[in-house]
C-alpha positions in Angstrom: -108.7 108.1 284.2 -110.2 104.6 283.8 -107.2 103.0 285.6 -107.7 105.4 288.5 -111.4 104.7 288.7 -110.7 100.9 288.6 -108.3 101.4 291.6 -110.9 103.3 293.5 -113.4 100.5 292.8 -110.8 97.9 294.0 -110.3 99.9 297.2 -114.0 99.9 297.8 -114.3 96.2 297.0 -111.5 95.4 299.4 -113.1 97.4 302.2 -116.4 95.7 301.5 -114.8 92.2 301.7 -113.1 93.1 304.9 -116.4 94.3 306.4 -118.4 91.4 304.9 -116.0 88.7 306.3 -116.4 90.2 309.8 -120.2 90.2 309.4 -120.2 86.6 308.2 -117.7 85.5 310.8 -120.0 86.8 313.6 -122.8 84.5 312.4 -120.3 81.6 311.9 -119.2 82.1 315.5 -122.8 82.0 316.7 -123.1 78.6 315.0 -120.1 77.5 316.9 -118.1 77.1 313.7 -120.3 74.3 312.6 -120.1 74.4 308.8 -123.2 72.3 308.1 -125.4 74.5 310.3 -123.8 77.6 308.9 -124.7 76.6 305.3 -128.3 76.4 306.4 -128.0 79.9 308.0 -126.8 81.3 304.7 -130.2 80.7 303.3 -132.4 81.2 306.3 -130.8 84.5 307.4 -130.1 85.6 303.8 -126.3 85.9 304.3 -125.7 85.8 300.5 -124.9 89.1 298.9 -127.6 90.9 296.9 -126.9 94.6 296.8 -123.2 94.7 295.9 -123.5 92.0 293.3 -126.5 93.7 291.7 -124.6 97.1 291.6 -121.6 95.4 290.0 -123.8 93.6 287.5 -125.6 96.8 286.5 -122.3 98.6 286.0 -121.0 95.7 283.8 -124.2 95.8 281.7 -123.9 99.5 281.2 -120.3 99.4 280.2 -120.9 96.5 277.8 -123.5 98.7 276.1 -121.5 102.0 276.2 -117.9 101.0 276.7 -115.6 101.5 279.7 -116.6 104.5 281.7 -114.8 106.1 284.6 -118.1 107.8 285.7 -119.8 104.4 285.9 -116.9 103.0 287.9 -116.9 105.9 290.3 -120.7 105.6 290.8 -120.1 101.9 291.5 -117.4 102.7 294.1 -119.7 105.2 295.8 -122.5 102.6 295.8 -120.2 100.0 297.4 -119.2 102.6 300.0 -122.8 103.2 300.9 -123.4 99.5 301.3 -120.3 99.3 303.6 -121.6 102.2 305.7 -125.0 100.6 306.1 -123.5 97.2 307.0 -121.2 98.6 309.6 -124.2 100.4 311.3 -125.8 97.0 312.1 -125.6 96.2 315.8 -125.4 92.6 316.7 -127.0 91.4 319.9 -124.0 89.0 320.2 -121.1 90.8 318.5 -118.2 89.0 317.0 -115.6 88.1 319.6 -112.3 88.3 317.8 -110.6 85.5 319.6 -107.3 84.0 318.4 -109.3 81.2 316.7 -111.6 83.8 315.0 -108.6 85.8 313.9 -106.9 82.9 312.3 -110.1 81.9 310.4 -110.6 85.5 309.3 -107.0 85.9 308.0 -106.9 82.6 306.2 -110.4 83.2 304.6 -109.1 86.6 303.4 -106.0 84.9 301.9 -108.3 82.5 300.0 -110.1 85.5 298.4 -106.9 87.4 297.3 -106.6 85.7 293.9 -110.2 86.3 292.7 -110.0 89.8 294.2 -106.9 90.6 292.1 -108.5 89.2 289.0 -111.4 91.5 289.5 -109.1 94.4 288.4 -109.1 92.9 284.9 -112.5 91.2 284.8 -115.0 92.9 287.0 -117.3 89.9 287.0 -114.8 88.3 289.4 -115.8 90.9 292.0 -119.2 89.2 292.2 -117.6 85.8 292.4 -115.3 87.0 295.2 -118.1 88.5 297.3 -120.3 85.3 296.9 -117.3 83.1 297.9 -116.8 85.0 301.2 -118.9 82.7 303.4 -117.5 79.6 301.9 -114.0 80.9 302.4 -114.7 81.0 306.1 -115.9 77.4 306.1 -112.8 76.3 304.1 -110.5 78.2 306.4 -112.0 76.6 309.5 -111.6 73.1 307.9 -108.0 73.8 307.0 -107.2 75.0 310.5 -109.2 72.3 312.3 -106.2 69.9 313.0 -104.2 72.9 314.4 -107.1 74.1 316.5 -107.7 70.6 317.8 -104.0 70.3 319.0 -104.5 73.6 320.9 -107.8 72.5 322.4 -106.3 69.1 323.5 -103.4 70.9 325.2 -105.7 73.1 327.2 -108.1 70.2 328.0 -105.2 68.2 329.4 -104.1 71.1 331.5 -107.6 71.6 332.9 -108.1 67.9 333.6 -104.8 67.7 335.5 -105.6 70.9 337.5 -109.0 69.5 338.4 -107.4 66.2 339.5 -104.8 67.9 341.7 -107.3 70.1 343.5 -109.9 67.3 343.6 -113.1 69.1 344.7 -116.4 67.2 345.0 -117.8 67.2 341.5 -121.4 67.8 340.5 -122.8 67.6 337.0 -126.1 69.3 336.0 -127.9 68.6 332.7 -131.4 68.9 331.3 -133.3 70.3 328.3 -133.9 73.4 330.4 -133.4 74.8 333.9 -129.8 73.6 334.3 -128.3 77.1 334.4 -130.8 78.3 337.0 -130.3 75.1 339.1 -126.6 75.7 338.9 -126.9 79.2 340.3 -129.3 78.2 343.1 -127.2 75.2 344.1 -124.0 77.3 344.1 -125.5 79.9 346.4 -127.0 77.4 348.8 -124.0 75.1 348.9 -121.7 78.1 349.8 -123.1 77.6 353.3 -121.1 74.3 353.4 -117.8 75.4 351.7 -116.5 77.5 348.8 -118.1 76.5 345.4 -116.6 76.8 341.9 -119.1 77.0 339.0 -119.0 78.1 335.5 -120.5 81.6 334.9 -123.4 82.1 332.6 -124.4 79.2 330.4 -120.9 77.7 329.9 -121.7 74.0 329.4 -119.1 72.5 327.0 -115.7 70.8 327.6 -113.8 73.8 326.1 -115.9 76.3 328.1 -115.3 74.4 331.3 -111.6 74.1 330.4 -111.2 77.8 330.1 -112.9 78.5 333.4 -110.9 75.8 335.2 -107.6 77.0 333.9 -108.4 80.6 334.8 -110.5 80.4 338.0 -110.3 77.1 339.9 -108.6 77.6 343.3 -107.4 75.2 346.1 -110.1 76.7 348.4 -112.9 75.4 346.2 -114.4 72.3 347.8 -117.3 71.8 345.3 -117.1 71.9 341.5 -120.4 72.4 339.6 -120.3 71.6 335.9 -123.3 72.6 333.7 -123.5 70.0 330.9 -125.0 70.8 327.6 -125.8 68.1 325.0 -125.3 68.6 321.3 -126.0 65.0 320.4 -125.8 61.5 322.0 -122.4 61.1 323.6 -122.0 64.8 324.5 -122.8 64.3 328.2 -120.6 61.2 328.3 -117.6 63.2 327.0 -118.3 65.9 329.6 -118.5 63.2 332.3 -115.2 61.7 331.2 -113.7 65.2 331.5 -115.2 66.4 334.8 -115.8 62.9 336.5 -118.8 63.9 338.6 -119.8 61.8 341.6 -123.2 63.7 341.9 -125.6 64.7 339.2 -128.9 66.5 338.7 -131.2 66.1 335.7 -133.7 68.9 335.5 -136.0 67.9 332.6 -136.4 66.2 329.2 -138.2 68.4 326.8 -138.6 69.4 323.2 -135.9 72.1 323.4 -133.2 71.2 320.7 -135.3 68.6 319.0 -133.9 70.0 315.8 -130.4 68.9 316.8 -131.4 65.4 318.2 -134.3 64.4 315.9 -136.6 63.1 318.7 -137.5 63.3 322.4 -136.2 59.7 322.8 -132.8 60.7 321.6 -132.7 63.7 324.0 -133.7 61.3 326.9 -130.9 58.9 326.0 -128.4 61.8 325.9 -129.5 63.3 329.2 -129.5 59.9 330.9 -125.7 59.6 330.3 -125.1 61.7 333.4 -127.1 59.4 335.6 -125.5 56.3 334.2 -122.0 57.7 334.7 -122.6 59.0 338.2 -124.3 55.9 339.5 -121.9 53.4 337.8 -119.2 55.2 339.9 -121.1 54.8 343.1 -122.5 58.3 343.1 -126.0 59.7 343.4 -128.2 61.4 340.9 -131.1 63.7 341.7 -133.7 63.8 339.0 -137.0 65.4 338.2 -139.6 62.6 338.6 -141.1 63.5 335.2 -138.0 62.1 333.4 -138.9 58.6 334.6 -141.5 58.6 331.8 -138.6 58.0 329.5 -137.3 54.5 329.2 -133.5 55.2 329.8 -134.3 56.9 333.1 -136.8 54.2 334.2 -134.2 51.5 333.5 -131.5 53.4 335.5 -133.9 53.9 338.4 -134.7 50.2 338.4 -131.0 49.3 338.2 -129.5 51.7 340.8 -132.5 52.1 343.2 -131.7 54.6 345.9 -128.7 56.0 344.0 -131.3 57.7 341.9 -133.5 60.1 343.9 -136.6 61.4 342.2 -138.2 64.7 343.1 -141.7 65.8 342.2 -145.2 66.7 343.3 -146.3 63.0 343.5 -145.0 59.4 343.1 -141.4 60.6 343.9 -138.8 59.8 346.5 -139.0 63.5 347.7 -142.4 65.1 347.5 -142.6 68.9 346.7 -145.3 71.2 347.9 -145.4 74.9 347.0 -147.5 77.9 347.8 -147.2 81.3 346.2 -145.9 84.1 348.4 -146.4 87.8 348.2 -144.6 89.5 345.3 -144.5 86.3 343.2 -142.1 84.2 345.2 -142.7 80.7 346.8 -142.9 78.9 350.1 -141.7 75.3 349.3 -141.9 72.2 351.4 -140.0 68.9 350.9 -140.9 65.5 352.3 -138.6 62.5 352.1 -140.9 59.5 351.7 -138.3 57.0 353.2 -137.8 59.3 356.2 -134.1 59.7 355.6 -134.4 63.4 356.2 -136.9 65.5 358.3 -139.3 67.6 356.3 -138.0 71.0 355.4 -139.6 74.3 354.4 -138.0 77.3 352.8 -138.9 80.5 350.9 -137.7 81.2 347.4 -137.8 84.8 346.0 -137.7 83.7 342.3 -140.7 84.1 339.9 -142.3 81.3 338.0 -143.7 77.9 339.0 -140.9 76.2 337.1 -138.4 77.5 339.6 -140.1 75.4 342.3 -138.7 72.3 340.8 -135.3 74.0 340.1 -135.0 75.0 343.8 -136.2 71.6 345.0 -133.5 69.7 343.0 -130.8 72.1 344.3 -131.9 71.7 347.9 -132.2 67.9 347.8 -128.7 67.6 346.5 -127.4 70.1 349.0 -128.9 68.2 352.0 -127.6 64.9 350.5 -124.1 66.4 350.4 -124.2 68.2 353.8 -127.2 67.3 356.0 -125.9 69.7 358.7 -127.1 72.6 356.5 -130.7 71.9 357.2 -131.1 74.4 360.0 -129.5 77.2 358.0 -131.2 76.4 354.7 -134.0 78.9 355.1 -131.5 81.7 355.5 -129.7 80.9 352.2 -132.8 80.2 350.1 -134.6 83.4 350.9 -131.7 85.5 349.6 -131.1 83.6 346.4 -130.2 86.1 343.7 -132.2 86.8 340.6 -130.6 84.9 337.8 -129.9 87.4 335.0 -132.2 87.1 332.0 -134.2 84.2 333.5 -137.5 85.7 334.6 -135.5 88.5 336.2 -137.6 91.4 337.7 -136.4 94.9 336.7 -138.4 97.3 338.8 -138.1 101.0 339.5 -140.6 103.2 341.4 -143.2 104.8 339.2 -142.1 102.8 336.1 -143.6 99.6 334.5 -142.4 96.3 335.8 -140.1 94.5 333.3 -139.7 90.7 333.3 -136.5 89.8 331.5 -136.8 86.1 330.5 -134.4 86.5 327.5 -132.6 83.2 328.0 -135.6 81.0 328.2 -135.8 78.4 325.5 -138.6 76.0 326.2 -142.4 75.6 326.1 -142.8 75.0 329.9 -140.8 78.0 330.9 -142.5 80.1 328.4 -146.0 79.2 329.7 -144.8 79.7 333.3 -143.4 83.1 332.5 -146.6 84.3 330.7 -148.8 83.1 333.7 -146.5 85.0 336.1 -146.7 88.1 334.0 -150.5 87.9 334.0 -150.7 87.5 337.8 -148.3 90.4 338.4 -150.2 92.7 335.9 -153.5 91.8 337.7 -151.9 92.7 341.1 -150.7 96.1 339.7 -153.9 96.8 337.7 -152.0 97.2 334.5 -151.7 95.4 331.1 -149.8 92.1 330.5 -147.6 92.9 327.5 -145.5 90.1 325.9 -142.6 90.5 323.5 -141.4 87.3 321.9 -139.8 85.7 318.8 -140.9 82.3 320.0 -138.8 79.3 320.8 -135.9 77.9 318.7 -134.6 74.5 317.6 -137.9 72.6 317.9 -137.5 70.7 314.6 -140.7 69.0 313.5 -142.4 70.2 316.7 -142.0 73.9 315.8 -145.5 74.6 314.5 -147.3 72.5 317.2 -145.4 74.0 320.1 -146.0 77.6 318.9 -149.7 76.9 318.3 -150.0 75.7 321.9 -148.1 78.8 323.1 -150.5 81.0 321.2 -153.5 79.4 323.1 -151.7 80.2 326.4 -151.1 83.8 325.4 -154.8 84.2 324.5 -155.6 83.4 328.1 -153.0 85.5 329.8 -151.9 88.4 327.5 -153.4 91.8 326.7 -150.9 92.7 324.1 -148.4 90.5 322.2 -145.5 91.8 320.1 -144.6 89.0 317.7 -141.0 89.4 316.6 -140.1 88.1 313.1 -143.6 86.6 312.6 -142.6 84.8 309.4 -140.5 82.4 311.5 -143.4 81.6 313.9 -146.5 81.8 311.7 -148.4 79.2 313.7 -148.0 81.3 316.8 -149.0 84.6 315.1 -152.0 83.0 313.4 -153.1 81.2 316.6 -153.5 84.5 318.6 -157.1 85.6 319.0 -157.0 89.1 317.6 -160.4 89.8 319.0 -159.2 89.2 322.5 -155.5 90.1 322.3 -153.9 93.1 320.7 -151.3 91.7 318.3 -148.4 93.8 316.9 -146.0 92.2 314.4 -142.5 93.6 314.4 -139.2 92.8 312.7 -137.0 92.9 315.8 -136.8 93.5 319.6 -135.5 97.0 318.9 -138.7 97.9 316.9 -140.9 96.4 319.7 -139.2 98.4 322.4 -139.6 101.6 320.4 -143.4 101.0 320.0 -143.8 100.0 323.7 -142.0 103.1 324.9 -144.6 105.2 323.1 -147.5 103.4 324.7 -146.4 102.2 328.1 -148.0 102.9 331.5 -146.5 102.7 334.9 -148.9 99.9 336.0 -148.1 97.6 333.0 -145.9 94.5 333.1 -143.8 93.8 330.1 -142.3 90.3 329.5 -139.4 89.9 327.1 -139.5 86.3 326.4 -136.7 84.4 324.8 -134.5 86.9 323.0 -133.1 84.8 320.2 -129.6 85.3 318.7 -129.1 87.3 315.5 -129.2 84.1 313.5 -132.9 83.6 314.4 -134.4 87.0 315.1 -134.3 88.6 311.7 -133.1 88.2 308.1 -130.5 90.4 306.6 -130.3 92.1 303.3 -126.7 92.2 302.4 
């Protein structure tokens, strides 16, 4: 009977390890298989096991005191089964994508755990060791497979580079601390008036991401190729430029988004300036937000390349931007070229948020630089620009509250702009301005200061604030004026939505601001 009970425990333990490896792999994938960042997540998200290890330890103590017991072992197996059932019920916002790479890592990690798992049959203490080793088995598997994975990646990159060279569209790179995905979508829609445009969907902004899209989607008919370029450190943009070889570039902004990765704003500026340096050194043109000239790398490049770097801004820029709000929250935007190289233009933009004025201006300036003949048709293209999903997107139905979906925002400026827009729309409708947010991520040493400033903005513009995972953004939660703003602290977006549904009114405006990934929204209790 003891042997049978042990086998049942081993079956439960094996099923738990299978489930746990998939859970942990989902988080590892969200960290882009970066072992160092994943080790940090193990602590911050509490990905170490507690419940199963405690159950096994209690069973061991009882059997040390009373002797081997089939009943105790069966109760342990049932407990492990309950833990498995609860873990499998968890719904990731970004579920595990079982790609070939993920599958290889999963299988090799499982192989690493076979020996301690088998030993657990004889010494149950090894079951605890096996469970605790699971996240490190994934890291080890990834390291072992890295050379093999690199050979696969290199092969695909070469194929994509060769295909891009054969088809040879005009290549445009877009980077910035924020706004690059929005600018990419606006530019693609407007530039379609000139010729077919290829651009990466969503927020794809790495060499491997672009490689996959080029191999699968690039056609001979595409005359323009737009590459969004993300930076994960100095040199990232240069590698993307070497791959895509852009002759035109846009820099949207330099801000404190991703300060945690870079260490300082200065390092971010150096990284973003790599696009301007590459484009201009190859006789191309870069369109930049005039604000980035406050940073030394951009100021030097502007001085060096002169008219090859076109600055855009409200003042002291090569192209001056004027904007007025339009009915429904859109904009009427005017552009004036100081040197007279283009006639002044005016166009309507149906997107919400004052930050989208600059996004649209950058896209329009590049479009007219590429194809000046589009100037007469420009107003027809801009006024039908599509809502960019999850970027201050209006979700509106008759007789229902207005929802503003700004889930993919990740910066202080956009956050403030979205909150102000929510306030204005709520005032128009005569309803409440309701904010749901877990704050901003990857701010490094600026985390507390930025969230304290955001709290002050919310005090001015919000009626109700749902603070998601307040322990992560304590300076934000503590900075809210609870005498002026109704503050509700919740563990997750799901809990916030449930509370809102019970109290919502048709005139209200609800802003979902910056829906963070599972890694940042809430801690687990495994």
